[in-house]
N, C-alpha and C positions, 0 to 999 in steps of 0.2 A: 397317602395310603397308610402310612404308619400311624398317624394320628387317628384315622378312622378305626383301625383295629383296636387301638387303646380305648377309644370311646365305647366301642361295642363290648369289649371285655369288661369295662367298668359297669355298663348297664346290666350285663349278665350277672356280675358279682353282686349287684344291688338288689336283684329280683328276690332272692330268698329273704333278705332283710325287709323288703317291702311287704312280702307275704306275711312275715312275722308281725310287722306293725299293723297290717290289716286285721290279722287274727286277734291281736291284743285289743284293737279298737272294737271289733265285734264282741269280744268277751266283755269289755267294759260296758258297751251299749246294752248287752244282755243283763248285766248286773244292775245297771241303773234302772232298766225297765222292770226287772224283778222287784227291786226295792220300791219302785213307784206302785206296782200292783199290790205288794204287801201293805204299804201305807194306806192305799185306797180301801183295801179289804178291812183293815183295822178300823179305819174311820167309819165305814159303813156299819160294821158290827157295833161300834160304840154308839152310833146314832140310833141304830135299831134297839139297842139295850135301853137307851134313854126314853125312846118312844114307848117301849113296852112298860117301863116303870111308871111313866105318866098315865098310861092307859089303865094300869092295875089299881 
């Protein structure tokens, strides 16, 4: 019984930490996604610029 209570207490204590880790992972994922989108937009703009220069 004593061991079970300790285990339950430990799991409860780890929950906020787990939530923090998940939040940080979500933020990192968002930052990576944003960087990928910015890179893609930059690439498309550069390509469009080159196509326009060749057409002119």
